[in-house]
C-alpha positions as CSV (number, residue, x, y, z in Angstrom):
1,X,267.0,18.6,5.6
2,X,265.4,17.1,2.4
3,X,262.2,16.3,4.3
4,X,262.0,19.9,5.5
5,X,262.6,21.2,2.0
6,X,259.7,19.1,0.6
7,X,257.4,20.4,3.3
8,X,258.4,24.0,2.5
9,X,257.8,23.3,-1.2
10,X,254.3,22.0,-0.5
11,X,253.5,25.1,1.5
12,X,254.8,27.4,-1.3
13,X,252.8,25.5,-3.9
14,X,249.7,25.9,-1.7
15,X,250.2,29.6,-1.4
16,X,251.5,30.4,-4.9
17,X,250.5,27.3,-6.9
18,X,247.4,28.7,-8.7
19,X,247.0,31.8,-10.6
20,X,244.2,34.3,-9.9
21,X,241.2,34.3,-12.3
22,X,241.2,37.0,-15.0
23,X,239.0,40.0,-14.1
24,X,237.2,42.2,-16.5
25,X,237.4,46.0,-16.2
26,X,234.6,48.3,-15.1
27,X,231.4,47.2,-13.3
28,X,232.0,43.5,-14.1
29,X,234.9,43.5,-11.7
30,X,232.7,44.6,-8.7
31,X,229.9,42.3,-9.7
32,X,232.2,39.2,-9.8
33,X,233.8,39.7,-6.4
34,X,231.9,36.9,-4.7
35,X,232.6,34.5,-7.6
36,X,236.3,35.4,-7.5
37,X,236.5,34.7,-3.8
38,X,234.9,31.3,-4.4
39,X,237.2,30.7,-7.3
40,X,240.2,31.6,-5.2
41,X,239.1,29.1,-2.6
42,X,238.8,26.5,-5.3
43,X,242.2,27.3,-6.7
44,X,243.7,27.0,-3.3
45,X,242.1,23.6,-2.7
46,X,243.3,22.3,-6.1
47,X,246.8,23.7,-5.5
48,X,246.9,21.9,-2.1
49,X,245.8,18.7,-3.7
50,X,248.3,18.9,-6.6
51,X,251.2,19.8,-4.3
52,X,250.3,16.9,-2.0
53,X,250.2,14.5,-4.9
54,X,253.4,15.8,-6.4
55,X,255.4,15.5,-3.1
56,X,253.7,12.5,-1.5
57,X,256.2,9.9,-2.7
58,X,259.3,12.0,-2.0
59,X,258.0,12.8,1.5
60,X,257.3,9.2,2.2
61,X,260.7,8.1,0.9
62,X,262.6,10.7,3.0
63,X,260.5,9.8,6.0
64,X,261.3,6.1,5.6
65,X,265.0,6.8,5.2
66,X,265.0,9.1,8.2
67,X,263.4,6.4,10.4
68,X,265.9,3.8,9.1
69,X,268.8,6.2,9.8
70,X,267.6,6.9,13.3
71,X,267.1,3.1,13.9
72,X,270.6,2.3,12.7
73,X,272.3,4.8,14.9
74,X,270.4,3.8,18.0
75,X,272.1,0.4,17.9
76,X,275.9,0.2,17.5
77,X,275.7,-3.0,15.5
78,X,273.7,-1.3,12.8
79,X,275.8,1.8,12.4
80,X,277.9,0.3,9.7
81,X,274.8,-0.5,7.6
82,X,273.5,3.1,8.2
83,X,276.8,4.5,7.0
84,X,276.7,2.3,3.8
85,X,273.1,3.3,3.1
86,X,273.9,7.0,3.5
87,X,276.9,6.7,1.1
88,X,274.7,4.9,-1.5
89,X,271.8,7.3,-1.3
90,X,274.1,10.4,-1.5
91,X,276.0,9.0,-4.5
92,X,272.6,8.3,-6.2
93,X,271.3,11.7,-5.4
94,X,274.5,13.3,-6.7
95,X,274.0,11.7,-10.1
96,X,270.3,12.7,-10.2
97,X,271.2,16.3,-9.3
98,X,273.8,16.3,-12.1
99,X,271.0,15.2,-14.5
100,X,268.7,17.8,-13.2
101,X,271.4,20.5,-13.7
102,X,271.7,19.5,-17.3
103,X,268.0,19.5,-17.9
104,X,267.5,22.9,-16.3
105,X,270.5,24.5,-17.9
106,X,269.9,27.3,-20.5
107,X,269.3,26.2,-24.0
108,X,272.6,27.8,-25.2
109,X,274.6,25.9,-22.5
110,X,276.8,23.0,-23.3
111,X,275.1,20.9,-20.6
112,X,271.7,21.3,-22.4
113,X,272.9,19.7,-25.6
114,X,270.9,16.5,-26.4
115,X,274.1,14.4,-26.6
116,X,275.2,15.6,-23.2
117,X,271.8,15.0,-21.6
118,X,271.6,11.6,-23.3
119,X,275.0,10.6,-22.0
120,X,274.3,11.8,-18.5
121,X,270.9,10.1,-18.4
122,X,272.0,6.8,-20.0
123,X,275.5,6.3,-18.7
124,X,275.6,8.1,-15.3
125,X,272.2,8.7,-13.7
126,X,270.5,5.4,-14.5
127,X,273.5,3.1,-13.8
128,X,274.4,4.9,-10.6
129,X,270.8,4.8,-9.5
130,X,270.5,1.0,-10.2
131,X,273.8,0.2,-8.6
132,X,273.2,2.2,-5.4
133,X,269.5,1.4,-4.9
134,X,269.2,-2.1,-6.4
135,X,272.6,-3.6,-5.5
136,X,274.0,-1.9,-2.4
137,X,270.7,-1.5,-0.5
138,X,269.2,-4.9,-1.0
139,X,272.3,-7.1,-1.5
140,X,274.7,-5.4,1.0
141,X,272.5,-3.6,3.6
142,X,269.4,-5.8,3.7
143,X,271.4,-9.1,3.3
144,X,273.5,-8.1,6.3
145,X,270.4,-7.1,8.2
146,X,268.5,-10.3,7.5
147,X,271.3,-13.0,7.7
148,X,274.0,-11.4,9.8
149,X,272.0,-9.9,12.6
150,X,271.4,-12.8,15.0
151,X,274.1,-11.6,17.5
152,X,272.7,-8.2,18.0
153,X,269.2,-9.5,18.1
154,X,270.0,-11.7,21.1
155,X,271.8,-8.7,22.7
156,X,268.6,-6.6,22.3
157,X,266.5,-9.4,23.8
158,X,268.7,-9.6,26.8
159,X,269.0,-5.8,27.2
160,X,265.3,-5.1,26.8
161,X,262.3,-7.5,26.7
162,X,262.1,-10.9,25.1
163,X,260.8,-10.5,21.5
164,X,261.9,-6.9,21.3
165,X,264.7,-7.8,18.9
166,X,262.4,-9.7,16.6
167,X,260.1,-6.7,16.5
168,X,262.9,-4.3,15.5
169,X,264.2,-6.9,13.0
170,X,260.8,-7.1,11.3
171,X,260.3,-3.3,11.4
172,X,263.7,-2.6,10.0
173,X,263.6,-5.1,7.1
174,X,260.0,-4.4,6.3
175,X,260.9,-0.7,6.0
176,X,263.8,-1.6,3.7
177,X,261.5,-3.6,1.5
178,X,259.1,-0.7,1.3
179,X,261.8,1.6,0.2
180,X,262.8,-0.9,-2.5
181,X,259.3,-0.8,-3.9
182,X,259.5,3.0,-4.0
183,X,262.8,2.8,-5.8
184,X,261.1,0.8,-8.6
185,X,258.6,3.6,-9.0
186,X,261.4,6.2,-9.2
187,X,263.4,4.0,-11.6
188,X,260.5,4.0,-14.0
189,X,260.1,7.8,-13.7
190,X,263.8,8.2,-14.3
191,X,263.9,6.0,-17.4
192,X,260.9,7.8,-18.9
193,X,261.8,11.3,-17.6
194,X,259.5,13.7,-19.6
195,X,262.0,16.6,-19.7
196,X,264.7,14.3,-21.0
197,X,262.4,12.9,-23.6
198,X,261.5,16.4,-24.7
199,X,265.2,17.4,-25.1
200,X,266.1,14.3,-27.0
201,X,263.3,14.8,-29.6
C-alpha cells in the first residue's frame, strides 16, 4: 500500500509539480506559444526528475521491505521474524506520523507549539525510530536470521536443490543490511528535520 502511494505521488508530481510560465497579454501571448510549449516540456522533465529524486529512497525502502516480507512468509521458519519486523516498522511509522501531524498542524493548534513539537521529536519519534530500526531489526531479526537459521537452511537444501538455502540466506541477510544502511540515512534526516528546525527557531 505504501509503495503504491509513493508511485501515485510521483505521478501527481510529474503532472502538477511545475507551474506554467507567466504569459503576457496581447500579441506577446501568441508570439510566445512555441516558447511556452518548450518551457512546458522542460518543466515536465524537471518535475519528473525532482519527483524521482524525492521519492527514490522511500520507494527503494518499501520495495526492500516488501521483498523481505514475501520471503519471510514463503517459509514457515521465517514467519516469526516477519511478524516482528512488521510490528517494529509499524510502531516506528506511527511515531513518525505523529511527528508529521504535529509539524503540519495549524499554527494556532496546540500540537504546533514549539515545546510540543520538540517533545515529540526528541522523546518519541527519535527514540522509537532508534529502538525499532537499530535494535529490533539488527539485534533480534537479523541475529536470528544469521545465527539461528541452520535448521531451516538444511530443510530448504533437502526440499529444493543443494545450495538453494545458502542463496536465500545470503539474499535475505544482504537485503536486511541494505535496509539498515537506508535507516542510517533516514535517521540523519529525522534528527535534522528542516520543518522541525524551523518551528523550533
